[in-house]
TIZAZA-405478 format. One record per residue (C-alpha): x, y, z; residue number from 1. Coordinates in steps of 0.05 Angstrom, whole numbers, plus 32768, in hexadecimal, padded with zeros to 4 digits. Layout:
TIZAZA-405478
{{X; Y; Z}; NUM}
...
END
This chain:
TIZAZA-405478
{{81BF; 7F66; 7EFE}; 1}
{{818A; 7F83; 7ECF}; 2}
{{8146; 7F91; 7EF0}; 3}
{{8104; 7FA9; 7ED2}; 4}
{{80D3; 7FC6; 7F04}; 5}
{{808C; 7FD4; 7EED}; 6}
{{8070; 8010; 7F14}; 7}
{{8041; 8028; 7EDE}; 8}
{{7FFE; 801D; 7F00}; 9}
{{7FD8; 8057; 7F1F}; 10}
{{7F94; 8035; 7F22}; 11}
{{7FA0; 8017; 7F67}; 12}
{{7FB9; 804E; 7F97}; 13}
{{7FDB; 801F; 7FC8}; 14}
{{8000; 7FF8; 7F92}; 15}
{{8014; 8038; 7F6F}; 16}
{{8030; 8056; 7FB0}; 17}
{{8058; 8017; 7FC1}; 18}
{{8075; 800E; 7F7C}; 19}
{{8084; 8058; 7F72}; 20}
{{80AA; 8059; 7FB3}; 21}
{{80D1; 801A; 7FA0}; 22}
{{80E3; 8036; 7F5C}; 23}
{{80FB; 8077; 7F7C}; 24}
{{8128; 8053; 7FAE}; 25}
{{8143; 8019; 7F84}; 26}
{{817B; 803E; 7F5F}; 27}
{{819B; 804F; 7FA2}; 28}
{{819A; 8006; 7FB8}; 29}
{{81B8; 7FE7; 7F79}; 30}
{{8202; 7FDD; 7F6E}; 31}
{{8233; 7FF4; 7F38}; 32}
{{8225; 7FCE; 7EF8}; 33}
{{81DC; 7FC2; 7F08}; 34}
{{81A6; 7FDB; 7ED8}; 35}
{{815F; 7FF1; 7EE8}; 36}
{{8128; 7FFA; 7EB5}; 37}
{{80EE; 801E; 7ED8}; 38}
{{80AA; 8020; 7EB8}; 39}
{{8086; 8059; 7EDA}; 40}
{{8098; 8076; 7F1E}; 41}
{{80D0; 80A8; 7F26}; 42}
{{8115; 8088; 7F33}; 43}
{{8140; 80AE; 7F64}; 44}
{{818B; 80B8; 7F61}; 45}
{{81B4; 8079; 7F57}; 46}
{{81F5; 8060; 7F74}; 47}
{{8233; 806A; 7F48}; 48}
{{8234; 803A; 7F0E}; 49}
{{81E9; 802A; 7F11}; 50}
{{81C7; 8033; 7ECD}; 51}
{{817E; 8049; 7ED1}; 52}
{{814D; 804C; 7E97}; 53}
{{810A; 806B; 7EA4}; 54}
{{80CB; 8066; 7E7A}; 55}
{{8096; 8094; 7E97}; 56}
{{8059; 8068; 7E8D}; 57}
{{801A; 8073; 7EB5}; 58}
{{7FDA; 804A; 7EAC}; 59}
{{7F9D; 8060; 7ED3}; 60}
{{7F57; 8045; 7EDE}; 61}
{{7F3F; 806B; 7EA1}; 62}
{{7F67; 803A; 7E75}; 63}
{{7F40; 7FFE; 7E8F}; 64}
{{7F5D; 7FBE; 7EAC}; 65}
{{7F60; 7F9B; 7E69}; 66}
{{7F88; 7FD4; 7E48}; 67}
{{7FB8; 7FD2; 7E83}; 68}
{{7FBC; 7F87; 7E7E}; 69}
{{7FCB; 7F8B; 7E33}; 70}
{{8003; 7FBD; 7E40}; 71}
{{8022; 7F90; 7E75}; 72}
{{801E; 7F52; 7E49}; 73}
{{803B; 7F72; 7E0A}; 74}
{{806A; 7FAD; 7E17}; 75}
{{8085; 7F96; 7E5A}; 76}
{{809B; 7F51; 7E41}; 77}
{{80BC; 7F72; 7E05}; 78}
{{80E2; 7FA3; 7E31}; 79}
{{80F4; 7F6C; 7E62}; 80}
{{8115; 7F3E; 7E2E}; 81}
{{815C; 7F53; 7E41}; 82}
{{8152; 7F57; 7E8D}; 83}
{{8163; 7F25; 7EC3}; 84}
{{8125; 7F2E; 7EED}; 85}
{{80E2; 7F52; 7EE6}; 86}
{{80BB; 7F6D; 7F21}; 87}
{{8070; 7F79; 7F19}; 88}
{{804E; 7FA3; 7F4D}; 89}
{{8012; 7F75; 7F54}; 90}
{{8005; 7F2A; 7F51}; 91}
{{8000; 7F1C; 7F07}; 92}
{{802E; 7EF7; 7ED6}; 93}
{{8052; 7F0B; 7E96}; 94}
{{8032; 7ED7; 7E69}; 95}
{{805E; 7EE6; 7E2C}; 96}
{{80A0; 7EEB; 7E51}; 97}
{{80D1; 7EB5; 7E67}; 98}
{{80F8; 7EE5; 7E95}; 99}
{{80F8; 7ED5; 7EE0}; 100}
{{80C2; 7F01; 7F00}; 101}
{{80B1; 7F19; 7F46}; 102}
{{806A; 7F2B; 7F5B}; 103}
{{8050; 7F52; 7F96}; 104}
{{8012; 7F3D; 7FBD}; 105}
{{7FF2; 7F77; 7FE1}; 106}
{{7FB5; 7F53; 7FFD}; 107}
{{7F86; 7F19; 7FEF}; 108}
{{7F45; 7F3B; 8000}; 109}
{{7F29; 7F26; 7FBC}; 110}
{{7F2D; 7EDE; 7FD8}; 111}
{{7F20; 7EEA; 8022}; 112}
{{7EEB; 7F21; 801D}; 113}
{{7ECE; 7F1E; 7FD7}; 114}
{{7E91; 7F4A; 7FE7}; 115}
{{7EBF; 7F86; 7FEB}; 116}
{{7ECF; 7F86; 7FA0}; 117}
{{7EA7; 7F84; 7F60}; 118}
{{7E9E; 7F3E; 7F43}; 119}
{{7EC4; 7F50; 7F03}; 120}
{{7F00; 7F6C; 7F2A}; 121}
{{7EFF; 7F2F; 7F57}; 122}
{{7EFE; 7EFF; 7F1D}; 123}
{{7F37; 7F24; 7EFA}; 124}
{{7F62; 7F23; 7F39}; 125}
{{7F55; 7ED9; 7F45}; 126}
{{7F67; 7EC9; 7EFD}; 127}
{{7FA8; 7EF2; 7F01}; 128}
{{7FBC; 7ED1; 7F43}; 129}
{{7FB0; 7E8B; 7F26}; 130}
{{7FD6; 7E9D; 7EE6}; 131}
{{8011; 7EB9; 7F0E}; 132}
{{8015; 7E7B; 7F3A}; 133}
{{8010; 7E4E; 7EFC}; 134}
{{8048; 7E74; 7ED9}; 135}
{{8074; 7E6D; 7F16}; 136}
{{8091; 7EAF; 7F2F}; 137}
{{80D9; 7EAD; 7F44}; 138}
{{80C5; 7ED0; 7F85}; 139}
{{8088; 7EED; 7FA7}; 140}
{{808A; 7F2C; 7FD1}; 141}
{{8054; 7F35; 8006}; 142}
{{804C; 7F7B; 8024}; 143}
{{803F; 7F5F; 806A}; 144}
{{8044; 7F1E; 8090}; 145}
{{7FF8; 7F20; 8095}; 146}
{{7FF4; 7F1F; 8049}; 147}
{{8028; 7EE7; 8046}; 148}
{{7FFF; 7EBD; 8076}; 149}
{{7FC0; 7EC8; 804E}; 150}
{{7FE4; 7EB6; 800D}; 151}
{{8001; 7E75; 8028}; 152}
{{7FBE; 7E62; 8046}; 153}
{{7F94; 7E72; 8008}; 154}
{{7FC5; 7E5F; 7FD1}; 155}
{{7FE9; 7E1F; 7FE5}; 156}
{{8015; 7E1E; 7FA7}; 157}
{{8036; 7E5E; 7FC0}; 158}
{{8058; 7E33; 7FF6}; 159}
{{8086; 7E18; 7FC0}; 160}
{{809D; 7E5E; 7FAD}; 161}
{{80CE; 7E8F; 7FCA}; 162}
{{80A0; 7EBC; 7FF3}; 163}
{{80BD; 7EF8; 8018}; 164}
{{809E; 7F2F; 8042}; 165}
{{80B7; 7F74; 8030}; 166}
{{8092; 7FAD; 8051}; 167}
{{8087; 7FEA; 8025}; 168}
{{80AD; 8029; 8035}; 169}
{{808D; 806B; 8048}; 170}
{{80A2; 80A8; 801F}; 171}
{{80B8; 80E8; 8042}; 172}
{{8089; 8122; 8041}; 173}
{{8086; 8147; 7FFF}; 174}
{{8074; 818E; 7FED}; 175}
{{8031; 81A4; 8008}; 176}
{{7FFD; 81CD; 7FE3}; 177}
{{7FF3; 8215; 7FFB}; 178}
{{7FB3; 8206; 8021}; 179}
{{7F9A; 8214; 8067}; 180}
{{7F5C; 81F9; 8089}; 181}
{{7F27; 8228; 80A4}; 182}
{{7F17; 81FA; 80DF}; 183}
{{7F3E; 81C4; 8105}; 184}
{{7F33; 817D; 80EB}; 185}
{{7F48; 8136; 80EF}; 186}
{{7F58; 8110; 80AF}; 187}
{{7F49; 80CD; 808E}; 188}
{{7F6E; 80BA; 804E}; 189}
{{7F49; 8081; 802D}; 190}
{{7F22; 8069; 7FF2}; 191}
{{7ED8; 806A; 8001}; 192}
{{7EC0; 8022; 8002}; 193}
{{7EA2; 7FF2; 8035}; 194}
{{7EE6; 7FD4; 8049}; 195}
{{7EFE; 8017; 8063}; 196}
{{7EC6; 8017; 8097}; 197}
{{7EB7; 8061; 8094}; 198}
{{7E6F; 805A; 80AC}; 199}
{{7E87; 8040; 80EF}; 200}
{{7EB3; 807D; 80F6}; 201}
{{7E79; 80A9; 80E0}; 202}
{{7E4E; 808F; 8118}; 203}
{{7E86; 809A; 814A}; 204}
{{7E92; 80E0; 812E}; 205}
{{7E49; 80F3; 8135}; 206}
{{7E47; 80DA; 817D}; 207}
{{7E86; 8100; 818D}; 208}
{{7E69; 8140; 816F}; 209}
{{7E2D; 8139; 819D}; 210}
{{7E5F; 8136; 81D7}; 211}
{{7E83; 8175; 81C2}; 212}
{{7EB6; 8161; 818C}; 213}
{{7EC6; 81A0; 8165}; 214}
{{7EF3; 8183; 812F}; 215}
{{7EDB; 8179; 80E8}; 216}
{{7EE9; 8138; 80C4}; 217}
{{7F0B; 813B; 8080}; 218}
{{7F0C; 80FC; 8054}; 219}
{{7F3C; 80FC; 8019}; 220}
{{7F36; 80C3; 7FE7}; 221}
{{7F0E; 80AE; 7FAA}; 222}
{{7ECC; 8088; 7FAB}; 223}
{{7ED3; 803F; 7F99}; 224}
{{7EA9; 7FFF; 7F98}; 225}
{{7E64; 8006; 7FBA}; 226}
{{7E73; 804E; 7FCE}; 227}
{{7E34; 8073; 7FB8}; 228}
{{7E0F; 806A; 7FFA}; 229}
{{7E4E; 8077; 8022}; 230}
{{7E5E; 80B8; 7FFD}; 231}
{{7E17; 80D0; 8007}; 232}
{{7E16; 80BF; 8052}; 233}
{{7E5A; 80E0; 805E}; 234}
{{7E4B; 811D; 8032}; 235}
{{7E09; 812A; 8055}; 236}
{{7E26; 8126; 809B}; 237}
{{7E32; 8167; 80C1}; 238}
{{7E7C; 8175; 80CA}; 239}
{{7E96; 8144; 8095}; 240}
{{7EBC; 815B; 8058}; 241}
{{7EC1; 8127; 8020}; 242}
{{7EFB; 8140; 7FF5}; 243}
{{7F00; 8108; 7FC2}; 244}
{{7F43; 80FB; 7FA0}; 245}
{{7F78; 812E; 7FB2}; 246}
{{7FBD; 813D; 7F95}; 247}
{{7FFD; 8128; 7FB8}; 248}
{{8009; 8171; 7FCA}; 249}
{{7FC3; 8176; 7FE9}; 250}
{{7FCE; 8136; 8010}; 251}
{{800C; 8155; 802F}; 252}
{{7FE5; 8194; 8040}; 253}
{{7FAE; 816A; 8061}; 254}
{{7FE2; 8144; 808A}; 255}
{{8004; 8184; 809F}; 256}
{{7FC6; 81A2; 80C0}; 257}
{{7FA2; 8164; 80D9}; 258}
{{7F99; 815F; 8124}; 259}
{{7F9C; 8113; 811D}; 260}
{{7F8F; 80DB; 80EB}; 261}
{{7F56; 80A8; 80F0}; 262}
{{7F57; 8067; 80C8}; 263}
{{7F1F; 8036; 80DB}; 264}
{{7F2A; 8002; 80A3}; 265}
{{7F10; 7FBC; 80AD}; 266}
{{7F4C; 7F9C; 808A}; 267}
{{7F8E; 7FB1; 806A}; 268}
{{7FC4; 7F8A; 8047}; 269}
{{7FF7; 7FBD; 8062}; 270}
{{7FD7; 7FFF; 8074}; 271}
{{7FFC; 8039; 8055}; 272}
{{7FD3; 8076; 806B}; 273}
{{7FDD; 806D; 80B7}; 274}
{{8028; 8066; 80AE}; 275}
{{802B; 80A1; 807E}; 276}
{{8009; 80CC; 80B3}; 277}
{{8036; 80B2; 80EA}; 278}
{{8074; 80C1; 80C0}; 279}
{{805D; 8109; 80BD}; 280}
{{8052; 810F; 8107}; 281}
{{8006; 810A; 8105}; 282}
{{7FE8; 80E5; 8141}; 283}
{{7FC1; 80A9; 8127}; 284}
{{7F87; 807D; 813A}; 285}
{{7F78; 803E; 8112}; 286}
{{7F55; 7FFC; 8118}; 287}
{{7F71; 7FBA; 8130}; 288}
{{7F76; 7F7D; 8105}; 289}
{{7F97; 7F63; 80C5}; 290}
{{7FDA; 7F83; 80B1}; 291}
{{7FD4; 7FC1; 80DC}; 292}
{{7FE2; 7F98; 811A}; 293}
{{8026; 7F8A; 80FB}; 294}
{{8036; 7FCE; 80DB}; 295}
{{8019; 8004; 8108}; 296}
{{8021; 7FD9; 8147}; 297}
{{8019; 8002; 8187}; 298}
{{802F; 8045; 816A}; 299}
{{7FE6; 805B; 815F}; 300}
{{7FA6; 8058; 8186}; 301}
{{7F86; 8015; 8172}; 302}
{{7F3D; 8001; 8175}; 303}
{{7F11; 7FCA; 8159}; 304}
{{7EF3; 7FDF; 8117}; 305}
{{7EAB; 7FD7; 8131}; 306}
{{7EB6; 7FF8; 8175}; 307}
{{7E8C; 8037; 816C}; 308}
{{7E90; 804B; 81B5}; 309}
{{7EDC; 8042; 81B6}; 310}
{{7EE4; 806C; 8177}; 311}
{{7EB8; 80A2; 8195}; 312}
{{7EE3; 80A6; 81D4}; 313}
{{7F23; 80A5; 81AB}; 314}
{{7F0C; 80E0; 817F}; 315}
{{7EFD; 8108; 81BD}; 316}
{{7F3E; 80F6; 81E0}; 317}
{{7F69; 8107; 81A3}; 318}
{{7F47; 814B; 819D}; 319}
{{7F4F; 815D; 81E7}; 320}
{{7F8F; 813B; 81FF}; 321}
{{7FCD; 815F; 81E7}; 322}
{{7FFB; 8130; 820C}; 323}
{{7FDC; 80F3; 81E9}; 324}
{{7FE5; 8113; 81A5}; 325}
{{802E; 8123; 81B3}; 326}
{{803B; 80DC; 81CB}; 327}
{{801A; 80BD; 818E}; 328}
{{803F; 80EC; 815F}; 329}
{{8082; 80D8; 817D}; 330}
{{8073; 808E; 817E}; 331}
{{8055; 8090; 8139}; 332}
{{8090; 80B4; 8119}; 333}
{{80C0; 8082; 8139}; 334}
{{8098; 8047; 8120}; 335}
{{808F; 8063; 80DA}; 336}
{{80DA; 806F; 80D6}; 337}
{{80E4; 8023; 80D4}; 338}
{{80C1; 8021; 8090}; 339}
{{80F2; 8046; 8064}; 340}
{{80F5; 8045; 8018}; 341}
{{8140; 8036; 801B}; 342}
{{8134; 7FF7; 8046}; 343}
{{80FD; 7FE0; 8017}; 344}
{{812B; 7FE9; 7FDA}; 345}
{{8165; 7FC4; 7FFA}; 346}
{{8139; 7F89; 800B}; 347}
{{811E; 7F86; 7FC4}; 348}
{{8163; 7F89; 7FA6}; 349}
{{8179; 7F4F; 7FD2}; 350}
{{813D; 7F28; 7FB9}; 351}
{{814C; 7F37; 7F70}; 352}
{{8193; 7F1F; 7F7A}; 353}
{{817A; 7EDE; 7F9A}; 354}
{{814E; 7ED3; 7F5D}; 355}
{{8186; 7EE3; 7F2B}; 356}
{{81B7; 7EB7; 7F51}; 357}
{{8185; 7E7D; 7F58}; 358}
{{81B7; 7E4E; 7F37}; 359}
{{81E6; 7E57; 7F73}; 360}
{{81B1; 7E40; 7FA3}; 361}
{{81A3; 7E82; 7FC7}; 362}
{{815B; 7E88; 7FB0}; 363}
{{8150; 7E3D; 7FBA}; 364}
{{8166; 7E43; 8002}; 365}
{{8138; 7E7F; 800D}; 366}
{{80FF; 7E58; 7FED}; 367}
{{810B; 7E1E; 801C}; 368}
{{8109; 7E4F; 8056}; 369}
{{80C7; 7E6C; 803F}; 370}
{{80AA; 7E27; 8036}; 371}
{{80BD; 7E11; 807C}; 372}
{{809D; 7E51; 8098}; 373}
{{805A; 7E43; 8077}; 374}
{{8020; 7E39; 80A6}; 375}
END
């Protein structure tokens, strides 16, 4: 089996993290005689007899979405011409390729909650989704059952496809930057945009400070759509440190010293940051709803995203109750351990084989199962 995996995008942090982790783990899940062509990412060690070719491509936001699209629609099809299956890390087609392709759907917020994205981005994503469905992917990966349900509800033609839920894996902690905080803090890792609901947490934080909360609040993540007012409000608040984009090494340093992690997002297609914190033994509080009900489950403190009083009480409890933090750290680490990169890679390899062996009926049977499970 010859597989091309496109992990070249760095413009979308969540997609980049998922696809980089998959690319790293895939060589160890393939079998002797299999071949992997990885565009971007950093493939890890392979099983004996697995041939890995790596092209270190990385396209960021500075290239613009149309430059990235041109790359995907020209070079990727050319490289894919001798492969059995192509996996794209987002929901878009290869218009100039006849190779079977797999797409990943991370969320459908551009359909469900269009006010959270710029009109041009929303139009582009809708066009790519429609084009992918029209081209007919051999399989669709959804990062959560929540995302699968939204896809089948909003895109009826997807019910005729092989749709499989494969949860992303959480990478182990990497090397941390040589940094130490001057004061204790709790941490939020998040883009700054309205969907992440940081103003609700700010109100809770300010109320908790009036009631004696001594921790600072550090927010690591770049500004995004409709962020100007948010950045100003957060940056002008006493006790809040808006760090912007940080390196992977600095992320690890922030995790290492955080008293706990707070993630108040309105909606997530999967929810990587809470599970990343839990995997590192950081007690976590996050909101209820969407995919986090499925992924984080009961291993974190959970509150409604608009419950300012509840968030206030939770911040104070997590600062003051050592036993609660220990309990959450233990439960969180156990839960996050279920989301391994190796498991994610194995499930993708099984899907690729089903696509390649479609003539034997394996993919057709899986497609029938996905269709019967549609809401």
